[in-house]
C-alpha positions as CSV (number, residue, x, y, z in Angstrom):
1,M,112.1,82.6,207.6
2,I,109.3,81.1,205.7
3,P,109.9,81.0,201.9
4,I,107.5,83.0,199.7
5,S,105.8,81.2,196.9
6,R,106.4,82.3,193.3
7,K,102.6,82.0,192.3
8,R,100.9,85.1,191.1
9,T,98.4,86.4,193.6
10,T,96.0,89.2,193.3
11,P,96.9,91.7,195.9
12,A,94.3,93.8,197.6
13,M,94.4,97.4,196.4
14,H,93.9,100.3,198.6
15,T,93.2,103.6,196.8
16,H,94.0,106.8,198.7
17,L,92.1,109.8,197.1
18,G,92.2,113.4,198.1
19,S,89.1,115.1,199.5
20,N,88.5,117.1,196.4
21,S,89.6,114.4,193.9
22,R,87.4,113.5,191.1
23,M,86.9,110.1,189.5
24,G,87.7,110.0,185.9
25,G,88.3,107.3,183.2
26,P,91.1,107.1,180.9
27,H,89.7,109.8,178.8
28,S,89.4,112.4,181.5
29,R,90.3,115.8,180.7
30,S,93.9,116.8,180.9
31,G,93.0,119.3,183.6
32,F,92.1,116.5,186.1
33,R,94.7,116.2,188.8
34,G,95.1,113.0,191.0
35,K,97.6,111.4,193.5
36,K,99.8,108.2,193.0
37,M,98.6,104.9,194.3
38,K,100.6,102.9,197.0
39,I,100.3,99.1,197.0
40,K,101.4,96.9,200.0
41,L,101.8,93.1,199.9
42,T,100.9,91.4,203.2
43,R,100.9,87.7,204.3
44,A,100.3,86.1,207.6
45,K,103.3,84.6,209.6
46,P,103.6,80.8,209.7
47,Q,102.8,79.2,213.1
48,L,104.8,76.3,214.7
49,P,102.7,73.3,215.5
50,S,101.8,73.3,219.2
51,D,103.5,69.9,219.7
52,F,106.7,70.8,217.7
53,F,109.1,70.4,220.7
54,E,107.5,67.3,222.0
55,T,107.5,65.7,218.6
56,S,111.1,66.5,218.0
57,W,112.2,65.5,221.5
58,E,110.4,62.2,221.2
59,K,112.4,61.5,218.1
60,L,115.7,62.5,219.9
61,L,114.8,60.6,223.1
62,Q,114.4,57.4,221.1
63,S,117.8,58.0,219.6
64,I,119.4,58.7,223.0
65,R,117.9,55.5,224.5
66,A,118.9,53.5,221.4
67,V,122.5,54.7,221.9
68,H,122.4,53.9,225.6
69,S,121.1,50.4,224.9
70,Q,123.7,50.0,222.1
71,K,121.0,49.5,219.5
72,A,120.5,51.0,216.1
73,V,118.1,54.0,215.8
74,I,115.2,52.8,213.7
75,G,113.4,55.2,211.4
76,Y,115.8,58.1,211.5
77,S,119.1,58.8,210.0
78,R,121.8,60.7,211.9
79,E,121.2,63.6,209.6
80,D,117.5,63.6,210.5
81,L,118.4,63.7,214.2
82,Y,121.0,66.5,213.6
83,N,118.4,68.6,211.7
84,A,115.9,68.0,214.5
85,V,118.4,69.5,217.0
86,Q,119.1,72.3,214.6
87,D,115.4,73.2,214.2
88,I,114.9,73.2,218.0
89,C,117.9,75.5,218.4
90,M,116.7,77.8,215.6
91,H,113.4,78.3,217.4
92,K,115.2,79.2,220.6
93,M,114.4,76.0,222.5
94,A,118.0,75.0,223.1
95,G,117.9,75.6,226.9
96,Q,114.8,73.3,227.2
97,L,116.5,70.7,225.0
98,Y,119.7,70.8,227.2
99,T,117.6,70.3,230.4
100,K,115.8,67.3,228.9
101,F,119.1,65.8,227.6
102,K,120.7,66.2,231.0
103,E,117.8,64.6,232.8
104,E,117.9,61.6,230.5
105,V,121.7,61.2,230.8
106,E,121.5,61.4,234.6
107,A,118.8,58.8,234.7
108,H,120.8,56.4,232.5
109,I,124.2,56.9,234.3
110,S,122.6,56.5,237.7
111,K,121.0,53.2,236.6
112,L,124.3,52.2,234.9
113,I,126.4,52.7,238.0
114,K,124.0,50.8,240.1
115,T,123.5,47.9,237.8
116,C,127.1,47.5,236.5
117,L,129.2,48.6,239.4
118,V,127.3,48.6,242.7
119,D,125.4,45.4,242.1
120,Q,128.7,43.7,241.0
121,L,130.5,44.4,244.2
122,Y,130.0,40.8,245.3
123,I,132.6,39.8,242.7
124,Q,135.7,38.6,244.7
125,D,138.1,38.4,241.7
126,Y,139.7,41.8,241.3
127,V,140.5,41.2,237.7
128,A,136.9,40.2,236.8
129,Y,135.6,43.3,238.6
130,L,138.0,45.6,236.9
131,T,137.0,44.1,233.6
132,V,133.4,45.0,234.3
133,V,134.4,48.5,235.4
134,N,136.6,49.0,232.3
135,D,133.8,47.8,229.9
136,T,131.3,50.1,231.6
137,W,133.6,53.1,231.3
138,Q,134.5,52.3,227.7
139,N,130.8,52.0,226.8
140,H,130.0,55.2,228.6
141,C,132.7,57.1,226.7
142,Q,131.7,55.7,223.4
143,Q,128.0,56.6,224.0
144,M,128.8,60.2,225.1
145,M,130.9,60.6,221.9
146,T,128.0,59.4,219.8
147,L,125.5,61.7,221.5
148,R,127.9,64.6,221.2
149,S,128.0,64.1,217.4
150,I,124.1,64.1,217.3
151,F,123.8,67.2,219.6
152,L,126.8,69.0,218.2
153,I,124.8,72.0,217.1
154,L,123.5,72.3,220.6
155,E,127.0,72.4,222.0
156,C,128.4,74.8,219.4
157,G,125.4,77.2,219.2
158,Y,124.2,77.2,222.8
159,I,126.4,75.5,225.4
160,K,129.6,77.4,224.4
161,K,127.8,80.7,224.9
162,Q,126.7,79.8,228.5
163,T,129.3,80.3,231.1
164,T,127.8,78.0,233.7
165,T,126.7,75.2,231.4
166,R,128.9,72.1,230.9
167,S,129.7,70.6,227.5
168,I,128.1,67.3,226.7
169,W,131.3,65.4,227.4
170,D,132.0,67.2,230.7
171,L,128.3,66.7,231.6
172,G,128.8,63.0,231.2
173,L,131.9,63.1,233.4
174,Q,130.2,65.2,236.1
175,I,127.2,62.9,236.3
176,F,129.4,59.8,236.3
177,R,131.6,61.2,239.1
178,K,128.5,62.3,241.1
179,N,127.1,58.8,241.0
180,M,130.4,57.2,241.8
181,E,130.7,59.4,244.9
182,L,127.2,58.4,246.0
183,S,128.6,54.8,246.1
184,P,132.1,55.2,247.8
185,Q,132.4,51.4,248.1
186,V,132.8,51.3,244.3
187,E,135.6,53.8,244.3
188,K,137.3,51.9,247.2
189,K,137.0,48.5,245.5
190,I,138.4,49.9,242.2
191,G,141.4,51.4,244.1
192,E,142.0,48.2,246.0
193,A,141.8,46.1,242.8
194,I,144.2,48.4,240.9
195,L,146.7,48.3,243.8
196,D,146.4,44.5,244.0
197,Q,147.3,44.3,240.3
198,I,150.3,46.6,240.8
199,R,151.5,44.5,243.7
200,R,151.2,41.4,241.6
201,E,153.2,43.0,238.8
202,R,155.9,44.0,241.3
203,E,156.1,40.4,242.4
204,G,156.7,39.3,238.8
205,E,153.2,38.4,237.5
206,N,151.9,39.6,234.2
207,I,148.9,41.9,234.2
208,N,146.7,43.6,231.6
209,R,148.5,46.9,231.3
210,S,146.1,48.2,228.6
211,M,143.2,47.8,230.9
212,M,145.1,49.4,233.8
213,K,145.9,52.4,231.6
214,C,142.2,52.8,230.8
215,L,141.2,52.6,234.4
216,V,143.8,55.1,235.5
217,R,142.6,57.5,232.8
218,M,139.0,57.0,234.0
219,L,140.0,58.0,237.5
220,T,142.0,61.0,236.2
221,S,139.1,62.1,233.9
222,L,136.6,61.8,236.9
223,N,139.0,63.7,239.2
224,L,139.1,60.7,241.4
225,Y,142.9,60.1,240.9
226,S,144.6,62.7,243.1
227,G,143.5,64.4,246.2
228,S,142.7,63.5,249.8
229,N,141.8,59.8,250.2
230,R,141.9,59.3,246.5
231,F,143.7,56.6,244.6
232,E,147.1,58.4,244.2
233,K,147.5,58.9,247.9
234,L,146.6,55.3,248.6
235,F,148.9,54.1,245.9
236,L,151.9,56.1,247.2
237,T,151.2,54.9,250.8
238,S,151.0,51.3,249.7
239,T,154.2,51.8,247.6
240,G,156.1,53.2,250.6
241,D,155.0,50.3,252.8
242,Y,155.8,47.7,250.2
243,Y,159.3,49.0,249.6
244,A,160.0,49.7,253.3
245,T,159.4,46.0,254.0
246,E,161.2,44.8,251.0
247,S,164.3,46.9,251.6
248,Q,164.6,45.6,255.2
249,N,164.4,42.0,254.1
250,Q,166.9,42.6,251.2
251,L,169.5,44.2,253.5
252,K,169.3,41.2,255.9
253,T,170.0,38.7,253.2
254,A,172.0,40.5,250.4
255,N,175.2,42.5,250.4
256,V,175.2,46.2,249.6
257,S,176.3,45.7,246.0
258,E,173.4,43.3,245.3
259,Y,171.0,45.5,247.1
260,M,172.0,48.6,245.1
261,I,171.5,46.7,241.8
262,H,168.0,45.7,243.1
263,V,167.2,49.3,244.0
264,E,168.2,50.4,240.5
265,K,166.0,47.7,239.0
266,R,163.0,48.8,241.1
267,L,163.5,52.4,240.2
268,N,163.5,51.6,236.5
269,E,160.4,49.4,236.9
270,E,158.5,52.2,238.6
271,I,159.5,54.7,235.9
272,E,158.4,52.2,233.2
273,R,155.2,51.6,235.1
274,T,154.4,55.3,235.2
275,E,155.1,55.7,231.5
276,S,153.0,52.7,230.7
277,Y,149.7,53.3,232.6
278,L,150.0,55.6,235.6
279,D,149.4,59.3,235.4
280,S,152.6,61.2,234.5
281,A,152.0,63.7,237.4
282,T,152.6,60.8,239.8
283,N,156.1,60.0,238.5
284,K,158.1,62.4,240.6
285,T,156.2,61.6,243.8
286,L,156.4,57.9,243.2
287,I,160.1,57.9,242.5
288,N,160.7,60.0,245.7
289,T,158.7,57.5,247.7
290,V,160.8,54.6,246.4
291,E,164.0,56.5,246.9
292,N,163.2,57.5,250.5
293,N,162.1,54.0,251.5
294,M,164.9,52.1,249.7
295,I,167.8,54.5,249.9
296,K,167.5,57.5,252.2
297,V,166.5,55.6,255.4
298,H,169.3,53.0,254.8
299,V,172.1,55.4,253.9
300,N,174.0,54.9,257.2
301,I,173.5,51.1,257.2
302,M,174.8,50.8,253.6
303,L,177.9,52.9,254.4
304,E,178.7,51.1,257.6
305,K,178.1,47.6,256.1
306,N,180.2,47.7,253.0
307,F,181.7,51.1,252.1
308,D,185.2,50.3,253.3
309,Q,185.1,46.9,251.5
310,L,184.1,48.6,248.3
311,M,186.9,51.1,248.7
312,N,189.5,48.5,249.6
313,E,188.6,46.3,246.6
314,D,188.4,49.2,244.3
315,R,184.9,48.2,243.1
316,R,184.2,51.3,241.0
317,P,181.0,50.2,239.4
318,D,179.5,49.6,242.8
319,L,180.8,52.9,244.2
320,K,179.5,54.7,241.1
321,R,176.1,53.2,241.6
322,M,176.2,54.2,245.3
323,Y,177.1,57.8,244.4
324,S,174.3,57.9,241.9
325,L,171.7,56.5,244.3
326,F,172.8,58.8,247.2
327,A,172.7,61.8,244.9
328,R,169.0,61.0,244.3
329,V,168.2,61.5,248.0
330,N,170.7,64.4,248.7
331,S,172.8,62.1,250.9
332,L,176.2,62.7,249.3
333,D,177.4,64.4,252.5
334,S,177.1,61.1,254.3
335,M,179.1,59.3,251.6
336,R,181.6,62.2,251.5
337,H,182.1,61.9,255.3
338,S,182.7,58.1,255.0
339,F,185.1,58.7,252.2
340,L,187.0,61.3,254.3
341,L,187.2,58.9,257.3
342,Y,188.4,56.1,255.0
343,A,191.1,58.2,253.5
344,K,192.2,59.5,256.9
345,R,192.3,56.0,258.3
346,K,194.2,54.5,255.4
347,G,196.7,57.4,255.3
348,A,197.2,57.3,259.1
349,E,198.0,53.6,258.8
350,I,200.8,54.4,256.3
351,V,202.2,57.4,258.1
352,Q,202.2,56.0,261.6
353,D,203.8,52.7,260.7
354,E,207.5,53.4,261.4
355,E,208.4,50.0,259.9
356,R,207.1,51.2,256.5
357,D,209.0,54.5,256.5
358,K,211.1,53.3,253.6
359,D,208.0,52.9,251.3
360,M,205.9,55.7,252.9
361,V,206.0,58.2,250.1
362,Q,205.6,55.7,247.3
363,T,202.6,54.2,249.2
364,L,201.1,57.6,249.8
365,L,201.5,58.4,246.1
366,E,199.8,55.2,245.1
367,L,197.0,55.9,247.6
368,K,196.5,59.4,246.3
369,Q,196.5,58.3,242.7
370,R,194.0,55.5,243.4
371,L,191.7,57.8,245.4
372,D,192.0,60.6,242.8
373,S,191.0,58.1,240.1
374,L,188.1,56.9,242.2
375,V,186.8,60.4,242.7
376,A,187.0,61.1,239.0
377,D,185.4,57.8,237.9
378,A,183.0,56.8,240.6
379,M,182.2,60.2,242.2
380,A,181.9,62.1,238.9
381,G,184.8,64.3,239.8
382,N,182.7,65.9,242.6
383,E,184.5,68.9,244.1
384,D,183.3,68.2,247.6
385,F,184.9,64.7,247.4
386,D,188.0,66.1,246.0
387,R,188.1,68.7,248.8
388,A,187.5,65.9,251.4
389,L,190.4,64.0,249.9
390,R,192.7,67.0,250.2
391,D,191.6,67.6,253.8
392,S,192.2,64.0,254.7
393,F,195.7,64.0,253.3
394,E,196.6,67.3,255.1
395,D,195.3,65.8,258.3
396,F,197.1,62.5,258.4
397,I,200.3,63.6,256.7
398,N,200.9,66.1,259.5
399,S,199.8,63.7,262.2
400,R,203.4,62.5,262.6
401,E,205.6,65.5,263.1
402,N,208.4,66.2,260.7
403,R,209.0,62.7,259.5
404,P,206.8,62.8,256.3
405,A,208.4,66.0,255.2
406,E,211.8,64.4,255.7
407,L,210.9,61.3,253.8
408,I,209.4,63.3,250.9
409,A,212.7,65.1,250.5
410,K,214.6,61.8,250.5
411,Y,212.2,60.4,248.0
412,I,212.9,63.3,245.6
413,D,216.6,62.7,246.3
414,A,216.2,59.1,245.2
415,Q,214.4,60.2,242.0
416,L,217.0,62.8,241.0
417,R,220.0,60.7,241.9
418,T,222.0,58.8,239.3
419,G,221.4,55.1,239.1
420,N,217.7,55.4,239.9
421,K,215.2,53.3,237.9
422,G,212.7,56.1,237.4
423,G,212.9,56.0,233.6
424,S,213.2,58.9,231.2
425,E,213.4,62.5,232.2
426,M,209.7,63.0,231.3
427,E,208.7,60.1,233.5
428,I,210.7,61.4,236.4
429,E,209.2,64.9,236.0
430,D,205.7,63.3,236.1
431,V,206.7,61.6,239.4
432,L,208.0,65.0,240.7
433,D,204.6,66.5,239.9
434,Q,202.9,63.8,242.0
435,V,205.3,64.3,244.9
436,M,204.6,68.1,244.8
437,V,201.0,67.3,245.5
438,L,202.1,65.6,248.8
439,F,204.5,68.5,249.4
440,R,201.6,71.0,249.4
441,F,200.0,69.1,252.3
442,I,203.0,69.5,254.6
443,N,202.9,72.1,257.3
444,G,206.5,71.9,258.3
445,K,208.0,72.9,254.9
446,D,211.2,74.1,256.7
447,V,211.9,70.4,257.6
448,F,211.6,69.5,253.9
449,E,213.8,72.4,253.0
450,A,216.6,71.4,255.4
451,F,216.7,67.7,254.2
452,Y,216.3,68.6,250.5
453,K,219.1,71.1,250.7
454,K,221.4,68.6,252.4
455,D,220.6,65.9,249.8
456,L,220.9,68.4,246.9
457,A,224.4,69.3,248.2
458,K,225.5,65.7,248.1
459,R,224.1,65.2,244.6
460,L,225.9,68.3,243.3
461,L,229.2,67.8,245.1
462,L,229.5,64.0,244.6
463,G,228.4,64.2,241.0
464,K,225.3,62.0,241.7
465,S,222.6,64.1,240.1
466,A,220.9,62.3,237.3
467,S,220.2,65.5,235.3
468,Y,221.1,69.1,235.9
469,D,218.0,70.1,233.9
470,L,215.8,68.0,236.2
471,E,217.4,69.7,239.2
472,K,216.5,73.1,237.8
473,V,212.9,71.9,237.0
474,M,212.5,70.8,240.6
475,I,213.7,74.1,241.9
476,A,211.3,75.9,239.6
477,K,208.4,73.8,241.0
478,L,209.4,74.7,244.6
479,K,209.7,78.3,243.6
480,S,206.2,78.3,242.0
481,E,204.8,76.6,245.1
482,C,206.5,78.5,247.9
483,G,208.0,81.7,246.4
484,S,211.5,82.9,245.7
485,Q,212.4,83.3,249.3
486,F,212.1,79.5,249.8
487,T,214.5,78.7,246.9
488,N,217.0,81.6,247.2
489,K,219.6,79.4,249.0
490,L,218.9,76.4,246.6
491,E,219.5,78.6,243.6
492,G,222.6,80.0,245.3
493,M,224.0,76.4,245.5
494,F,223.7,76.1,241.7
495,K,225.4,79.5,241.2
496,D,228.3,78.3,243.4
497,I,228.7,75.2,241.3
498,D,228.8,77.2,238.1
499,L,231.3,79.7,239.5
500,S,233.5,76.8,240.8
501,K,233.7,75.4,237.3
502,D,234.9,78.7,236.0
503,L,237.4,79.0,238.8
504,M,238.8,75.5,238.2
505,S,239.3,76.4,234.5
506,S,241.3,79.4,235.7
507,F,243.3,77.2,238.1
508,L,244.1,74.7,235.4
509,L,245.4,77.5,233.2
510,H,247.5,78.8,236.1
511,Q,249.0,75.3,236.6
512,Q,249.9,75.0,232.9
513,K,251.7,78.4,233.1
514,S,253.4,77.6,236.4
515,E,255.9,74.8,237.0
516,S,255.5,75.0,240.8
517,S,253.8,71.6,241.1
518,S,255.6,69.4,243.6
519,S,256.8,65.9,242.7
520,A,254.3,64.5,245.2
521,S,251.3,65.8,243.4
522,V,252.4,64.7,239.9
523,G,249.7,62.6,238.3
524,V,247.1,63.8,240.8
525,E,244.1,65.7,239.5
526,M,242.0,67.8,241.8
527,N,238.7,69.5,241.4
528,V,237.5,72.1,244.1
529,F,234.0,73.5,244.8
530,I,233.9,76.9,246.5
531,L,230.7,77.0,248.6
532,T,229.1,80.1,250.0
533,T,228.5,79.4,253.7
534,V,225.0,81.0,253.8
535,S,223.7,78.9,250.9
536,W,224.9,75.5,251.8
537,P,224.1,73.2,254.8
538,A,226.3,73.5,257.8
539,Y,228.7,70.6,258.1
540,T,230.3,69.4,261.3
541,Q,233.9,68.3,261.4
542,T,234.3,64.5,261.4
543,V,238.1,64.6,261.8
544,D,240.5,65.6,264.6
545,P,242.1,68.8,263.4
546,N,245.2,68.2,265.5
547,V,245.9,64.7,263.9
548,F,244.1,64.8,260.6
549,S,246.3,65.4,257.6
550,L,245.8,64.7,253.9
551,P,248.0,62.3,252.1
552,P,251.1,63.9,250.6
553,Q,249.7,63.4,247.1
554,L,246.7,65.6,248.0
555,L,248.2,68.0,250.5
556,S,250.5,69.7,248.0
557,K,247.6,70.1,245.5
558,Q,245.5,71.7,248.3
559,K,248.2,74.2,249.2
560,E,248.8,75.0,245.6
561,F,245.1,75.8,245.2
562,E,245.0,77.9,248.4
563,K,247.8,80.0,247.1
564,F,246.1,80.5,243.8
565,Y,242.7,81.4,245.5
566,Y,244.1,83.9,248.0
567,S,246.0,85.6,245.2
568,K,242.6,86.3,243.6
569,Y,240.5,86.8,246.8
570,A,242.7,87.9,249.6
571,A,239.9,88.9,251.9
572,R,238.2,85.5,251.9
573,R,239.1,82.4,253.9
574,L,238.7,78.8,252.9
575,K,237.5,76.1,255.3
576,W,237.9,72.6,253.8
577,Q,235.1,70.0,254.2
578,P,236.8,66.6,253.9
579,S,233.6,64.6,254.5
580,L,232.2,65.5,251.1
581,C,235.4,64.8,249.1
582,H,235.5,61.8,246.8
583,C,238.5,60.3,245.0
584,L,239.3,57.9,242.1
585,V,242.1,55.6,243.3
586,R,244.0,53.4,240.9
587,A,245.3,50.1,242.3
588,D,247.2,47.1,241.0
589,L,246.1,44.1,243.0
590,L,247.7,40.6,243.0
591,S,244.3,38.9,243.0
592,A,242.4,41.1,240.6
593,G,244.9,43.1,238.5
594,K,244.6,46.8,237.7
595,K,241.4,48.4,239.0
596,E,240.0,51.9,239.7
597,F,238.1,52.5,242.9
598,Q,235.6,55.4,243.3
599,V,235.8,56.1,247.0
600,S,235.4,58.8,249.6
601,L,238.4,60.8,250.8
602,F,238.3,58.8,254.1
603,Q,238.2,55.5,252.2
604,A,241.1,56.7,250.0
605,M,243.2,57.7,253.1
606,V,242.6,54.2,254.5
607,L,243.5,52.4,251.3
608,L,246.7,54.5,250.8
609,L,247.9,53.2,254.2
610,F,248.1,49.7,252.6
611,D,250.2,50.9,249.6
612,Q,252.9,48.2,249.4
613,E,255.9,49.7,247.8
614,S,258.2,47.0,249.0
615,G,255.8,44.1,248.3
616,E,255.6,43.4,252.0
617,K,252.2,42.6,253.4
618,I,250.8,45.4,255.6
619,S,248.6,44.7,258.6
620,L,247.1,47.6,260.6
621,S,244.8,47.6,263.6
622,Y,241.8,49.9,264.1
623,D,243.7,52.1,266.5
624,E,246.7,52.4,264.2
625,I,244.5,53.5,261.3
626,K,242.7,56.0,263.5
627,G,246.0,57.4,264.7
628,K,247.4,57.8,261.2
629,T,244.2,59.3,259.6
630,G,242.8,61.4,262.4
631,V,239.2,60.5,261.3
632,E,236.5,60.5,264.1
633,A,235.8,57.1,265.6
634,E,232.2,56.7,264.4
635,E,233.1,57.9,260.8
636,L,236.1,55.6,260.7
637,R,234.1,52.6,261.7
638,R,231.6,53.3,258.9
639,T,234.5,53.7,256.5
640,L,236.2,50.4,257.5
641,Q,232.9,48.6,257.4
642,S,232.3,49.7,253.8
643,L,235.8,48.5,252.8
644,A,235.9,45.2,254.7
645,C,232.2,44.2,255.4
646,G,230.3,45.4,252.4
647,K,229.6,43.9,248.9
648,V,233.1,45.0,247.7
649,R,235.6,43.8,250.2
650,I,239.0,45.3,249.3
651,L,240.2,44.8,252.9
652,Q,240.0,41.7,255.1
653,K,239.0,42.1,258.7
654,N,240.3,39.8,261.4
655,P,238.3,38.5,263.2
656,K,235.4,38.4,260.8
657,G,232.1,40.1,261.8
658,R,230.0,43.2,261.0
659,D,231.1,45.3,263.9
660,V,234.5,47.0,264.1
661,A,236.3,46.7,267.4
662,N,239.4,48.6,268.5
663,S,241.5,45.4,268.4
664,D,240.4,44.4,264.9
665,R,243.2,44.2,262.3
666,F,243.0,44.8,258.6
667,V,244.9,43.6,255.5
668,V,244.4,43.8,251.8
669,N,242.0,41.0,250.8
670,P,244.1,38.5,248.9
671,E,240.9,36.9,247.5
672,F,239.4,40.1,246.1
673,K,238.1,39.7,242.5
674,S,235.8,41.7,240.3
675,K,235.0,41.7,236.6
676,A,234.5,45.4,236.6
677,Y,237.4,47.8,236.0
678,R,235.9,50.8,237.8
679,I,234.3,49.9,241.1
680,K,232.1,52.3,243.2
681,I,232.5,52.0,246.9
682,N,231.6,55.6,248.0
683,S,227.9,55.0,248.2
684,I,228.4,55.4,252.0
685,Q,228.7,59.1,251.4
686,M,225.2,59.3,250.0
687,K,223.8,57.4,252.9
688,E,222.7,59.5,255.9
689,S,224.1,58.5,259.3
690,A,222.0,58.7,262.5
691,K,224.2,61.4,263.8
692,E,223.8,63.4,260.6
693,N,220.0,63.1,260.8
694,K,220.0,64.1,264.4
695,E,222.1,67.2,263.6
696,T,219.7,68.2,260.8
697,H,216.7,68.0,263.2
698,A,218.6,70.0,265.8
699,K,219.4,72.7,263.2
700,I,215.7,72.8,262.2
701,F,214.7,73.2,265.8
702,Q,217.2,76.0,266.3
703,D,216.1,77.8,263.2
704,R,212.5,77.6,264.4
705,Q,213.4,79.2,267.7
706,Y,215.0,82.1,265.9
707,Q,211.9,82.5,263.7
708,I,209.6,82.4,266.8
709,D,211.8,85.0,268.5
710,A,211.8,87.3,265.5
711,A,208.0,86.9,265.1
712,I,207.4,87.8,268.8
713,V,209.6,90.9,268.6
714,R,208.0,92.0,265.3
715,I,204.5,91.7,266.7
716,M,205.3,93.4,270.0
717,K,207.2,96.2,268.3
718,A,204.1,97.0,266.2
719,R,201.5,96.5,269.0
720,K,203.6,97.7,272.0
721,T,201.3,96.0,274.5
722,L,199.5,92.7,274.1
723,S,198.0,89.9,276.2
724,H,199.4,86.4,276.2
725,N,196.5,84.8,274.4
726,L,196.4,87.5,271.6
727,L,200.1,87.2,271.1
728,V,200.0,83.4,270.8
729,S,197.0,83.7,268.4
730,E,199.0,86.2,266.2
731,L,202.0,83.9,266.3
732,F,200.0,81.0,264.9
733,K,198.9,83.2,262.0
734,Q,202.4,84.3,261.1
735,L,204.5,81.2,261.6
736,K,204.9,79.0,258.6
737,F,205.5,75.8,260.6
738,P,203.4,74.0,263.2
739,A,204.2,75.2,266.7
740,K,203.0,74.0,270.1
741,P,201.7,76.5,272.7
742,Q,204.3,75.4,275.2
743,D,207.1,76.1,272.8
744,L,205.8,79.6,272.2
745,K,205.6,80.1,275.9
746,K,209.2,79.1,276.4
747,R,210.3,81.6,273.7
748,I,208.3,84.4,275.3
749,E,209.9,83.6,278.7
750,S,213.3,83.7,277.0
751,L,212.6,87.1,275.6
752,L,211.4,88.3,279.0
753,D,214.7,87.1,280.5
754,R,216.7,88.9,277.8
755,E,214.6,92.0,278.4
756,Y,213.0,92.3,275.0
757,L,209.7,92.2,276.8
758,E,208.3,92.8,280.3
759,R,205.2,91.9,282.2
760,D,202.7,94.5,283.2
761,D,202.8,95.3,287.0
762,Q,199.0,94.9,287.4
763,D,198.3,92.0,284.9
764,A,200.9,89.2,284.6
765,T,199.3,88.0,281.3
766,L,200.0,91.3,279.6
767,Y,203.3,91.9,277.9
768,K,205.0,95.2,277.0
769,Y,207.6,95.8,274.4
770,L,210.9,97.3,275.6
771,A,212.6,99.4,272.9
């Protein structure tokens, strides 16, 4: 708009009169009729000078060139230049102005690239060349920002409305990139120079990180950073090559622990490098490149070289570091496999070493505790490693048939027995919890049951249990683990003990009311346990029933109890088990004075043979003792050894020696002395003899045969007809103990012979059930 002057002007008047109007002055007659006058004001539109755009552009061109040459604009303020752009845009010449601006910027940048970058390619020093590039880029950015502030109205009023027109800043980037692409040697040298600086920094030199950051941002802004054959790809390739070479050299000279520390250091350096001057989008790919070249390709080498050593020396920080590094490259399966093999190998060494049977369970517990702690601390409690540990224990603990189950039962017996050094009840219960972990891995739990039952019987009958409550706690643990069927007989043993206590109370009352006690039994106290045959272990007789006879002091008490018992339970029959009896014998020795000896029944019978009523010294041979006691030869030898060859030597053997021969003679030891008043010698009863162990295994084998027979009949009764392979497969599913195919075949043959089954006439591998 052109402003209108406030001066008075005399407008032209146009009078419009009707065809029959009459002119008249101010004093015309009132009868004269005329029309109203209409007055229009008109003025000619202002015209732009013909050279308006050229004049304005010349002014702007001078300012553009002054900015490019980094000189002050002479004669014009920035406001003048801004108004000039505004006037051009107001007169709808913005498109022409943008074109002129673009041409000028293109010419300048083209010249800039050639002069400052292309013509400087001869510079051999990478740092010097990068400095030139960085200065050129910084100047370009500053100049484009200055020009944008001058041409701001062009960008806001015109460029933003055009969908295909770039902003002033983007225009500068596009032209710069275009000219860089026209000179690929420039881009190549910049990339090589930056990579050289990164290599130097990796080797410990200090570089100008600020300049590197600006150069990387330049490549990013120009879209020359990522893409095919761009800097990022070259950088990642060179990084992979660098660390592939370095890792190989490191593994040749350093151990795995040192190498892993070096890898962690390198990873942290690359993360810091990315944060400092590389593009953040490169971080993930860069770290993956380092991990693949320094960790993934060397996983097997690292495990083979030092994993076992790290495990043996319990080097948890190193194992934790290995776990962390392997987790980065998804190689934990390899580490888990090595851990599994290590655990299997260590466990097998313990289980298969027969010389270490005595300490097997304790060593396994220590191994389990150590490996559990390692998994929790170094492997972050990873469930896969925990599962591998359980699998390894289950594998090696069953690699030796029956023996680990037997030793676990004996270990529990040692913990629950009086005189053990396990500590308080709470500490012993913690140990039992640990042992139950091993118990879960056992396949042959029937072996454990047989030996545990036998040892429990001795603890209960010989009064060797450390705590009745702990015994009940252990039974509860077994019941929770295996069910009530597993512990029915064990619970029955406790029930028998409790009932026996009540029965003995009744017997004592009966004795008090009765005066039938013989003179031989006066001063003798007797306690009897009534055991249910089905609940307790089967005991073999270790005496000759035709010769064996209790001493008169005990025999009358035994008959008195039998009479009392049959009066209450006439339908029952008692079968005495002398091997589990124990006695307290009082003696008055010439060498040691009055003493009390806690001994087994067989030991008591032998000692009573040396009772010197007349003061005459008694000497008996082995054969004489055997004839008078009726004890089995092997059991008698063990008894005599405990009395004459052990720590407490009440008897003296002639000739001296550990073994007992038929011709050996025995007398009361005249040199026996002891500070203790009550002396325990019946520990022999708690010890298991070779024969007893053999009989227990034979009983287990027999019970297993019965279970196999019952399972075969049960399966065939349900299926009627079944092939051999399917029957064996079904048996493996149902049996709760490990069985060999040849053992199953023998039991099938036995049932065929006993006509529980028959073979098919057409197919010999097909069995039929016979009702």
